[in-house]
C-alpha positions in Angstrom: 112.8 106.8 99.0 111.9 110.5 99.0 108.1 111.0 99.0 108.5 113.1 95.9 109.9 110.6 94.1 107.2 107.7 94.3 105.3 108.8 91.1 108.3 109.2 88.9 107.7 106.9 85.9 104.2 105.9 87.0 101.7 106.4 84.1 98.7 108.4 84.5 96.2 105.5 84.3 93.2 107.6 83.9 94.5 109.1 80.5 95.1 106.0 78.7 93.5 103.2 76.9 93.1 99.2 77.5 94.7 97.2 74.7 95.9 93.8 73.9 97.2 91.3 76.6 97.9 94.3 79.0 94.2 94.8 79.6 94.1 91.3 80.6 95.7 92.2 83.8 93.5 95.2 84.6 96.2 97.9 83.6 96.3 100.5 81.1 98.9 101.7 78.5 99.2 103.9 75.5 98.8 102.3 71.9 101.0 101.2 70.4 102.0 98.7 72.9 106.0 98.3 73.3 107.4 95.1 72.2 109.3 94.6 75.5 106.1 95.0 77.5 104.5 92.3 75.2 107.5 89.9 75.7 107.6 90.5 79.5 103.6 89.8 79.8 103.9 86.6 77.7 106.9 85.4 80.1 104.5 86.0 83.0 101.9 84.1 81.7 103.9 81.3 80.2 106.0 80.9 83.4 105.9 77.2 84.8 105.0 76.9 88.4 107.4 74.4 90.2 105.3 72.6 92.7 106.7 70.9 96.0 106.7 70.5 99.7 105.3 73.6 101.8 107.7 72.9 104.1 104.7 73.1 106.6 103.4 70.5 108.8 100.0 71.8 108.6 99.9 71.9 104.6 102.2 69.0 104.0 99.9 66.9 106.5 97.0 67.2 103.9 98.7 66.6 100.8 99.2 70.1 99.7 101.8 71.6 97.5 103.4 75.0 97.0 105.2 77.0 94.6 106.5 80.6 94.1 104.8 82.9 91.1 106.7 85.6 89.5 104.7 88.8 89.5 105.8 92.3 88.3 106.2 94.6 91.2 104.6 97.2 88.8 102.0 95.8 86.3 102.0 99.1 84.3 105.8 98.1 83.7 106.0 94.3 83.5 109.4 94.4 82.1 110.8 95.9 85.0 111.3 94.6 88.6 109.6 91.2 89.7 108.7 89.8 93.1 107.6 86.4 94.2 104.1 85.4 95.4 103.8 82.1 97.3 100.7 80.0 96.6 99.4 76.6 98.0 97.4 74.2 96.5 95.1 71.6 98.0 93.6 69.5 95.1 90.0 68.5 95.3 89.1 65.4 97.1 86.0 65.0 94.9 87.8 65.0 91.2 84.9 63.3 89.5 82.8 66.5 90.5 85.6 68.9 90.5 84.5 72.6 89.5 87.5 74.7 89.4 89.8 76.6 91.9 88.6 78.5 94.9 91.1 81.3 96.3 90.7 82.6 99.7 92.1 85.4 101.7 91.9 85.8 105.6 91.7 89.6 105.6 94.1 91.9 107.5 95.0 93.3 105.2 98.4 91.7 105.4 97.0 88.5 106.5 99.0 85.2 105.5 96.8 83.0 103.9 99.1 80.1 102.6 97.6 77.5 105.1 94.2 79.1 104.7 92.6 76.2 102.8 93.4 73.9 105.5 92.2 76.5 108.3 88.9 76.9 106.6 88.3 73.1 106.3 88.8 72.8 110.0 86.3 75.8 110.9 83.6 74.6 108.8 83.9 71.1 107.9 80.5 70.8 106.3 81.3 73.0 103.4 81.8 71.4 100.1 85.6 72.4 100.1 86.3 68.8 98.2 84.7 70.0 95.1 87.5 72.5 94.5 91.1 72.8 94.2 91.8 75.1 97.2 94.3 77.8 96.7 96.0 79.8 99.4 98.5 82.4 99.0 100.4 85.1 100.9 99.6 88.4 99.4 102.8 90.4 97.8 104.5 92.0 100.8 104.1 89.4 103.4 105.1 85.9 104.7 106.8 83.6 102.0 106.1 86.3 99.3 108.5 89.0 98.8 108.3 90.7 102.1 108.4 94.4 102.9 110.5 95.7 106.1 109.7 98.7 108.0 111.9 98.0 110.9 109.0 98.8 113.6 109.8 98.2 117.0 106.2 97.7 118.3 103.8 95.4 117.3 101.2 97.2 115.8 100.0 100.9 115.0 96.5 100.7 116.3 96.5 102.7 119.4 94.2 105.1 121.1 94.8 109.0 120.8 95.1 109.4 124.8 93.1 111.4 127.3 94.1 114.9 126.3 96.0 117.0 123.5 99.5 116.2 125.2 98.7 112.5 124.9 97.5 112.9 121.1 100.6 114.7 120.5 102.6 111.5 121.5 100.4 109.5 119.4 101.1 111.9 116.3 104.8 111.5 116.9 104.4 107.7 117.3 102.4 107.4 113.9 104.8 109.8 112.1 107.9 107.8 113.2 106.1 104.6 112.1 105.6 106.0 108.7 109.2 107.5 108.6 110.6 104.1 109.4 108.7 102.3 106.3 109.6 105.0 103.9 113.3 105.2 105.1 113.5 101.4 104.7 111.4 101.2 101.5 113.4 99.6 98.3 110.7 100.7 96.0 108.0 98.1 96.8 105.8 100.3 99.0 103.7 102.1 96.3 102.7 98.7 94.7 101.7 96.9 97.8 97.9 97.6 97.2 94.8 95.8 96.8 94.7 96.6 93.0 97.9 94.6 92.4 97.0 91.9 94.7 93.8 91.4 92.5 96.0 91.5 89.5 98.1 88.8 91.5 95.0 86.4 91.7 94.1 86.8 88.2 97.5 85.7 87.2 97.2 82.8 89.6 94.0 82.0 87.5 95.8 82.0 84.3 98.6 80.1 85.4 96.4 77.4 86.5 94.5 77.4 83.3 91.0 78.4 84.6 88.4 80.2 83.1 87.0 81.6 86.4 88.1 81.7 90.0 85.8 80.8 92.9 86.8 82.9 96.1 86.0 82.7 99.8 87.2 86.2 101.6 86.7 87.3 105.2 87.2 90.7 106.6 89.5 92.9 104.4 89.5 89.9 101.9 85.9 90.8 101.2 87.0 94.2 99.7 89.8 92.5 97.9 87.2 90.1 96.5 84.8 93.0 95.6 87.7 94.8 93.7 88.4 91.6 91.9 84.8 91.4 90.7 85.2 95.2 89.6 88.5 94.6 87.8 87.7 91.1 86.2 84.0 91.0 86.0 84.2 88.1 83.4 86.6 86.1 85.5 84.3 85.8 88.7 82.5 82.7 89.4 81.2 81.7 93.0 82.3 84.1 95.8 81.5 84.4 99.4 82.4 87.3 101.1 82.1 87.1 104.9 82.4 90.3 107.4 82.3 92.4 104.7 83.9 95.8 104.0 81.7 98.4 102.2 84.2 99.7 99.4 82.6 103.2 99.6 83.8 103.5 103.0 87.2 101.4 102.6 90.3 103.3 103.7 92.2 104.7 106.5 89.5 106.6 108.3 85.7 106.4 107.7 86.0 102.4 107.9 87.9 102.5 111.0 85.5 105.1 112.6 82.6 102.7 111.9 84.0 100.5 114.4 83.2 102.6 117.3 79.7 102.0 118.0 79.6 98.1 117.7 83.0 98.1 120.0 81.0 100.1 122.7 78.0 97.7 122.3 80.3 94.9 122.7 81.7 96.3 125.7 78.3 96.6 127.0 77.7 92.9 126.5 80.9 92.1 128.0 79.9 94.2 131.1 76.5 92.4 131.4 78.0 89.0 131.1 80.8 89.7 133.5 78.3 91.5 135.9 76.4 88.4 136.1 79.5 86.7 137.2 80.5 89.1 139.8 81.8 86.4 142.4 84.0 85.1 139.8 85.5 88.3 138.3 84.9 91.0 141.2 84.5 93.7 138.7 81.0 94.9 140.0 77.3 93.6 139.9 76.2 95.9 137.0 77.0 97.1 133.5 77.9 100.7 135.2 80.1 99.0 137.7 82.4 97.1 135.0 82.6 100.2 132.6 83.6 102.0 135.6 86.4 100.0 136.1 87.5 100.0 132.7 87.4 103.8 132.7 89.2 103.9 135.8 92.2 101.7 134.3 92.4 104.2 131.2 92.5 107.1 133.6 95.1 105.6 135.6 97.3 104.6 132.7 97.1 108.2 131.5 98.4 109.3 134.7 101.0 106.4 135.0 101.5 103.4 132.8 100.2 100.2 134.5 103.1 97.7 134.9 101.9 94.3 133.9 104.8 91.7 134.1 107.3 93.2 132.0 104.9 95.6 130.1 104.2 99.3 130.7 100.5 99.7 129.5 99.4 103.4 129.1 96.1 104.9 127.9 97.3 104.5 124.2 97.6 100.7 124.4 94.9 99.8 127.1 91.9 100.3 124.6 93.8 98.4 121.8 94.3 95.5 124.3 90.4 95.4 125.1 89.8 95.7 121.3 91.5 92.4 120.8 89.4 90.6 123.1 86.0 91.8 121.6 86.2 90.2 118.2 84.1 87.3 119.5 81.6 87.0 122.6 83.1 83.4 123.0 86.0 85.1 124.3 84.2 86.9 126.9 85.7 84.7 129.7 89.3 85.5 128.5 88.3 89.2 128.2 86.8 89.4 131.8 90.2 87.7 133.3 92.2 90.3 131.4 90.3 93.3 133.0 90.6 91.5 136.3 94.2 91.3 135.6 94.6 94.6 134.6 93.0 96.0 137.6 94.8 93.8 139.8 98.4 95.3 138.2 96.9 98.7 138.6 96.5 98.3 142.3 100.2 96.5 142.6 98.9 93.1 142.9 99.8 91.3 139.9 103.2 89.8 139.4 102.9 88.2 136.0 100.1 88.4 133.5 98.5 84.9 132.3 99.9 83.5 129.2 96.6 84.5 127.3 97.4 88.4 128.4 100.9 88.0 127.7 100.4 87.1 124.4 98.1 89.9 123.8 100.4 92.5 125.3 103.8 91.1 123.5 101.8 91.1 120.1 101.1 95.1 120.7 103.9 96.4 122.7 106.8 94.4 121.2 108.1 93.2 117.6 107.8 89.8 119.1 108.4 88.2 115.7 109.5 89.2 112.1 106.3 87.5 110.7 104.0 89.3 112.8 105.5 92.7 112.3 105.7 92.2 109.0 101.9 91.6 108.5 101.1 94.7 110.4 103.5 96.5 108.2 102.0 95.2 105.2 98.5 95.8 106.1 99.6 99.5 106.7 101.1 99.9 103.4 98.2 98.4 101.5 95.6 100.5 103.2 97.7 103.5 102.9 98.5 102.7 99.4 95.0 102.4 98.6 93.4 105.5 99.9 94.8 108.7 101.1 94.2 110.0 104.3 93.5 113.4 105.9 96.9 114.9 106.6 95.8 117.5 109.5 96.3 116.1 112.9 93.8 118.5 114.2 91.2 116.9 112.0 91.7 113.7 114.0 91.5 115.3 117.4 88.2 117.0 116.6 86.9 113.7 115.7 88.2 112.1 119.0 86.6 115.0 121.1 83.3 114.6 119.1 83.2 110.8 119.7 83.4 111.1 123.7 80.0 111.1 124.4 78.8 108.2 123.0 82.2 106.2 122.6 84.2 107.1 125.6 86.6 104.0 125.4 87.0 103.3 122.0 86.2 106.5 120.2 89.8 108.0 120.8 90.9 104.6 119.2 89.0 104.5 116.2 89.3 108.2 115.3 93.1 108.4 116.0 95.6 109.3 113.7 97.4 106.7 111.7 100.7 106.3 109.6 98.7 106.8 106.5 98.5 110.7 107.4 102.1 110.9 106.7 102.2 108.3 103.7 102.8 109.5 99.9 99.5 109.7 97.6 98.5 106.5 96.4 99.7 105.8 92.7 96.3 104.7 91.2 92.6 105.9 92.3 90.7 104.3 94.7 88.4 101.3 92.9 84.8 102.2 92.5 83.2 99.1 93.0 79.4 99.0 91.5 78.4 96.1 89.7 76.0 93.0 89.4 78.3 90.2 90.3 76.1 87.7 92.0 78.1 86.9 95.4 76.9 85.7 98.8 77.6 88.1 101.8 77.4 86.9 105.5 77.3 89.4 108.1 76.6 89.5 111.9 74.9 92.3 113.3 77.1 92.4 116.2 80.5 92.4 114.4 82.8 95.0 116.3 85.4 95.0 113.4 83.5 95.0 110.2 80.3 96.9 111.4 76.8 95.6 110.2 76.6 98.6 108.1 79.7 97.7 106.1 78.0 94.6 104.9 74.7 96.5 103.9 76.6 99.2 102.0 78.7 96.2 99.9 75.2 94.5 99.3 73.5 97.8 98.0 76.8 98.3 95.8 76.8 94.8 94.6 73.2 94.9 93.0 72.8 91.0 92.5 74.3 89.9 95.7 72.6 88.3 98.7 72.8 89.4 102.2 73.0 86.6 104.8 72.5 88.2 108.3 73.5 86.5 111.5 71.3 88.1 114.1 72.2 89.1 117.7 75.7 87.6 117.5 79.3 89.3 118.4 81.7 87.7 116.1 84.2 88.8 113.4 83.9 85.7 111.2 80.3 84.7 111.0 80.9 81.4 109.2 82.9 79.9 112.4 79.4 80.4 114.5 77.3 77.3 114.5 74.3 78.4 112.5 72.5 75.8 110.3 70.8 78.3 108.6 74.2 80.3 107.5 75.7 76.9 106.7 72.7 75.7 104.5 72.9 79.0 102.6 76.9 78.9 102.1 76.9 75.0 101.4 74.2 75.3 98.7 75.9 78.2 96.9 79.3 76.7 96.8 77.9 73.3 95.8 75.1 74.1 93.3 75.7 77.9 92.6 72.1 78.9 94.0 72.0 82.0 96.0 69.2 82.3 98.3 65.9 83.4 96.6 65.9 86.5 99.0 68.0 87.9 102.0 68.0 85.8 104.9 68.2 86.5 108.6 69.8 83.7 110.7 70.5 82.9 114.3 73.2 80.9 116.0 72.0 77.3 116.7 
C-alpha cells in the first residue's frame, strides 16, 4: 500500500473528545458516537472466549488453556476489520488466596508470550505466581495471533553500518529494501501494529475476563508496554513489575538504541578480561587489549572480504551483531569466547564448521530460518517504526557513527546505524507521553547491555511513585533471572502483599 494512503480515514486523535464506551478503550471520537460504533464495541466486550487446548506440550503440560480473542484492527473504527489475538491462561494454584490476573510480556517488541507464564515460573520458582491466573498472549502481528508478513530473506535488520561510507551505503540499501518489502506486502495491518493498540488489546483481555484491574510482569520492551498501559488506563493498573526497563522518553528507533553503545563496550571489556584470564583455553591473548585487538581485526578483515564460517559469509555488517547476541548475559562468556575463537580460526581458514551454538547464532541473523523467527523481527520493526518516527536523512546516521568511533569502536557503528524506520510512514498516533504516579516496581541491572541502566533510571523518574531495585555490577538483560535474595525478596513481597520497598534498593547477586 502506498505510503501516502496510510493516513486515509484515520481520525485526528488530538482534536476529538473522549465519550461513552469508546473512551474505555483509550481512543477518541467526535460526538455524537455513531450507533454502528457503539454496537461494534458492545460485540467486542460481549464476545465469549472459547477456551481449549493450547496445542503446546509446554502449556498443556501445566494445565493451561488457550483462546483466540477478536480485536479491531483499528480501535477508532471498531466496526471495521478485525484480527485475532491468542491468549493463554494458567489458573491460580492457590485459589483461596487468588488476587486476580497477571499478564506478562517478554519484550521484543514482537516477542511471543503465549507460553511466558510457564517460562516465568521456571525462571523464578520462588515468586508467588500461584496467587494469580497467569495470562500470556502473542501480541497482535506475531505468532498465533494474526501475523504480519514482510517476506524478509534475512533474519534480522540489526546490523552494523560498516567500516566506511561505501559500506554504510550498502547498509542504507539493505534497510530501505527491508522497509519496502514490508510496505509492498502490507494488507493494511502495519499502521496498527503499535504499542498503544497492544495496550488496548490488554485492556480488552481484562474486560473479557471480568477483572477490575490487571497485574503485570514485563521485561525489556514489555516494560514500555506496561508503562504505556498505566498512562492510557491509570485506574486499571494494580501490581506491576518492570524488569530491564526502557525510558519512555527515550523509546524509539534511534536514541534508545544509541543508549546501548556504552554498556555494550563495557560488556566487551568484561568479556575480554574474562577471556584473557583464560588465555590457555581460548588463545585470544593475555590482556584486554589483546582480545579487543582480535575482535577489531576480525571486523577489519570482514570488511575486506567476508569471513566464511561453515555455510555463512560474515561481513563487517553482521560480525558486531553476532557479538551483540552473546553479550546479554555474563553467564554466556564461555560461549562468547568460543565464538570469537571460531571466527578467528575461520578468518585464518582453519574452521570447517561452526559449533551448534555459533551455527544457531549465524542462521538466526543471516537467513530466514523459520517463519516464526522472521515474523517476530518483522513485527518488532513494525511496532517501533509505527510508534515513533525516525530521522530520514542517511547522513544523520553516518555522522553519529563517525562521532561514536572514539569511545565505541566495535558497537558504535551498530547502534547508530540506519534502520528500516528511516523509510517507514509516519505513525498514525502520537508518541505516548508517560508521566504518572502509578506505584510500580522497577528492577534494573547496572551492566545491562540492551536496556542501559540509564533507561531504568529514566522510567523511575517519570513514574514518580515507583521504586527502583538496582542489581549492582551484573551484566545481564533480565535481572530477575540472576540469583539474588535481595531482588527476589523485593519482588516476592510486592507480588504477594502489594508492598513496595520503603526506599529504592541496591542489590547484589548471591
